[in-house]
C-alpha positions, 0 to 999 in steps of 0.5 A, spaced: 500 500 500 502 506 498 500 512 502 501 520 503 501 522 510 501 529 512 503 532 518 501 540 518 504 544 524 505 551 526 512 552 523 513 547 518 509 542 514 512 535 513 509 530 508 511 523 507 511 518 502 510 511 504 510 504 500 508 498 504 509 501 511 516 504 509 518 511 509 521 512 502 521 520 501 520 526 506 519 533 504 519 539 509 516 546 508 518 551 513 514 558 514 520 562 513 524 557 508 518 555 503 520 551 496 522 556 490 523 551 485 517 552 479 517 560 481 518 565 476 521 571 477 523 578 473 531 578 475 537 582 473 543 580 470 549 582 475 555 578 472 556 575 466 562 569 466 564 567 459 570 563 463 564 559 466 559 559 460 554 562 466 551 568 469 549 570 476 542 573 476 539 577 482 531 575 483 531 578 490 534 572 494 539 572 499 544 569 494 544 570 486 542 565 482 546 561 477 544 561 469 548 556 465 548 558 457 544 552 455 539 554 460 539 561 457 538 559 450 531 560 446 527 554 443 531 553 437 536 550 442 531 545 446 533 538 446 540 539 443 546 535 445 551 538 450 557 539 445 552 544 441 553 549 447 560 549 446 560 554 440 556 559 444 558 564 449 554 566 454 556 574 453 552 573 446 546 571 450 545 575 456 548 582 458 550 585 465 544 589 467 539 586 463 532 584 465 530 577 464 524 572 466 527 566 469 524 560 473 527 556 478 529 549 477 534 547 483 533 550 490 539 553 493 544 548 496 549 549 502 553 555 499 550 555 492 545 559 490 539 557 486 539 555 479 534 558 474 532 557 466 529 562 461 525 556 458 519 557 462 515 550 464 508 550 467 505 544 470 498 542 470 495 535 472 496 531 466 500 536 461 506 541 462 506 547 458 512 550 455 511 557 452 517 558 449 518 551 444 514 547 439 517 541 442 512 535 444 514 529 448 511 524 452 514 521 459 519 516 458 515 512 464 509 511 459 512 504 456 507 502 451 509 504 444 501 504 442 499 509 448 505 513 447 503 514 439 496 515 441 498 521 446 502 524 442 497 525 436 492 527 440 496 533 443 499 535 436 492 536 435 490 540 441 497 544 443 496 551 442 500 555 436 508 556 437 508 552 444 510 546 446 507 540 451 510 534 455 505 529 457 506 527 464 506 520 466 499 520 470 496 522 463 496 515 461 489 512 459 486 519 459 482 522 453 482 529 449 477 532 454 482 531 460 487 535 456 483 540 454 481 542 461 488 542 462 491 546 456 485 551 458 487 552 465 495 553 463 493 558 458 490 562 463 496 562 467 501 563 462 496 570 460 497 572 467 504 571 467 505 575 461 501 581 464 505 580 471 512 580 467 510 587 464 509 590 471 514 593 476 522 593 476 526 587 477 528 583 482 521 581 483 516 574 483 511 574 478 509 567 479 509 562 485 508 555 484 503 551 489 505 550 496 508 543 498 501 540 499 498 542 493 504 541 489 504 533 491 496 533 490 498 535 483 504 532 481 504 525 485 497 524 488 494 519 482 491 512 482 498 509 484 496 512 491 492 508 496 491 513 501 492 521 502 492 522 510 492 529 513 491 532 520 489 539 519 482 540 518 483 547 514 488 543 509 484 537 508 478 542 506 483 545 501 486 539 499 479 536 497 477 542 493 483 541 489 482 534 488 475 535 486 478 540 481 484 536 478 482 528 480 475 528 482 475 520 482 480 520 487 476 524 493 475 518 497 482 516 498 483 523 502 482 522 509 482 527 515 486 524 521 483 527 527 486 523 533 489 526 539 496 523 537 502 525 533 500 522 526 507 521 524 508 517 531 501 513 529 504 511 523 511 509 525 514 514 521 518 518 526 522 512 528 524 511 521 526 519 520 531 518 526 533 512 523 535 515 516 540 520 520 544 514 522 551 513 519 550 505 519 544 502 516 543 495 518 540 490 513 535 484 515 540 479 514 545 482 519 549 485 514 550 493 514 552 499 510 555 505 512 554 512 509 559 518 509 559 524 506 564 529 503 564 536 500 565 532 493 561 526 493 558 520 498 561 514 499 557 508 501 561 501 504 557 495 504 559 489 510 557 482 511 556 484 519 553 478 523 551 475 516 554 468 515 550 465 510 548 458 509 552 455 503 559 458 502 562 465 502 561 466 495 553 466 496 554 470 503 557 475 499 552 475 493 546 475 498 549 481 502 551 485 496 544 484 493 540 486 499 545 492 500 543 494 493 536 495 494 537 498 501 542 503 498 537 505 492 532 507 498 537 511 502 539 515 496 531 517 495 530 518 502 536 522 504 535 525 497 543 524 496 545 527 490 552 528 486 557 523 485 556 517 489 561 511 490 559 504 493 564 499 495 560 493 495 564 486 498 569 484 493 566 478 488 570 474 484 565 472 479 563 477 474 556 474 473 555 476 480 558 483 479 552 484 474 547 481 478 548 486 483 549 492 478 542 490 475 539 489 482 541 497 484 539 499 477 532 496 478 531 499 485 533 506 482 527 505 477 522 507 483 526 514 484 523 520 481 530 523 481 534 522 475 540 517 476 545 514 472 550 507 474 556 508 470 559 501 472 564 498 476 571 500 476 578 496 476 578 496 484 571 494 484 567 500 486 561 502 483 560 509 480 554 513 479 551 520 479 544 522 482 541 529 480 541 534 485 534 537 486 534 540 493 537 540 500 539 533 503 534 530 509 540 531 514 541 538 512 534 540 513 533 536 520 540 537 523 546 542 524 553 542 525 555 540 532 558 546 535 563 542 539 566 538 533 564 543 528 561 538 524 567 533 524 564 528 528 571 528 532 573 531 539 580 531 542 582 525 546 584 525 553 591 524 551 591 530 547 588 534 552 593 532 557 598 534 553 595 540 551 595 541 559 602 540 560 604 545 554 600 550 557 603 549 564 610 549 561 609 555 558 607 559 564 613 556 568 618 558 563 615 565 562 612 567 568 614 568 576 607 564 578 606 559 583 599 557 581 595 557 576 587 556 575 584 553 569 577 552 566 575 546 562 569 543 560 566 538 565 567 532 561 574 534 561 575 535 568 572 528 569 578 525 564 583 529 568 581 526 575 581 519 572 588 519 570 591 518 577 598 521 578 599 525 571 597 531 573 601 531 579 607 529 575 606 535 571 606 539 577 612 537 579 616 537 573 613 545 572 614 547 579 607 549 579 600 548 583 594 547 578 587 548 580 582 545 575 575 548 575 569 546 571 565 551 566 560 548 562 560 554 557 567 552 554 568 548 548 570 541 549 577 542 546 579 548 550 583 549 556 583 556 559 587 560 564 583 563 569 588 566 573 595 565 575 599 568 581 602 566 588 599 560 592 596 564 597 592 569 592 590 563 588 587 559 594 583 565 596 580 566 589 578 559 589 575 560 596 571 565 593 569 561 587 567 556 592 563 560 596 
């Protein structure tokens, strides 16, 4: 059973796509950080970079947007090969200071601004209108050749002059009447955008796409979704009205969750979200995978763990790799990991087994709506693949850098801290006439110092300094701070005042 479960909150809305009780996709929209993909803006070109074949466009966001040359070209270049862009310079397409109408196609990620295009697309329920091209296409996920031909013929008859249309996957089996309503709606929307873009100065928004819930109803809610459950009466009413307009036959699949309990807790989604943040993911067989992120790529390691198999080592390795391939595809989709991905499966000696694992990975990736490509296995036995970056990773939405380790996941160990303490005592002994020193450390570090019997006393004897180490919970774990220094009587008096 496939379900969409929506948790509406004051600060943020969370939407979960669940397949057979397993969380496979999670979307979060916050009040102060709404999605902007699909929005259309009147922007101004602030910088043209021929060396990068791109331009920066100000659309009124915190960071300027990135416009590649292929995204800046008109309809005559639509669907061209990548190499054909190399002969065109970005400086011949846009000029600094030029006002330009652009649409966001990728959310800002980390330090990078959003990516935009001048090739506007307006999605409806069954069709996508492209005002700046005459191209007609059919979703690749509609596999039946006869159905593809039928849909293309009907759209060729219906499409507006000098405009293009892409037929969406949900249009499979639909007829001309459905398409006429969609085209009528999209043309009205485009006329409104055409009026808006003539008004006001750049930068300004001239069209905002649906919010998370409505966008999901339009793009994802189809006959393949068995239930759409939402816990807010107002959003439930809005959802029913939109479904009545777009897909009235799906109304009976929407339900209102009026329980007093947490909806994500009730459907056991919260625990799966917490699991999705773990570095290590255990497989049902006893094997496990480990995910590590770097600035440039994501590395995934596969291990047999507690799984010992029942036949031989070769069989154990193959079964672990096959199970891991399915789980990896799920984790990439759930965590929304994009860019370069390297997978270190357990080494196999049989090339046929290698191919079985690659086939299992590609089959599992077919469920993912985000485009990915498996490039194959290297001589070292590493699988190389890519997945399109569309939005921020799940972990960046739910977590932030640790203030203690600064995101490294590492802190200084007790031996390094004691060495640091010794060096500070030596420095004070050599460069001052002090007899005693007061240090402040994090409470956890103080416990470490107390556990290392005799070492602090040895350092004091070596440096001829008396040390007093105090706890300060506001200090960084790695810091050892000199609070005061002087003769022993003065320091003891200070310690007494602190204790009192």
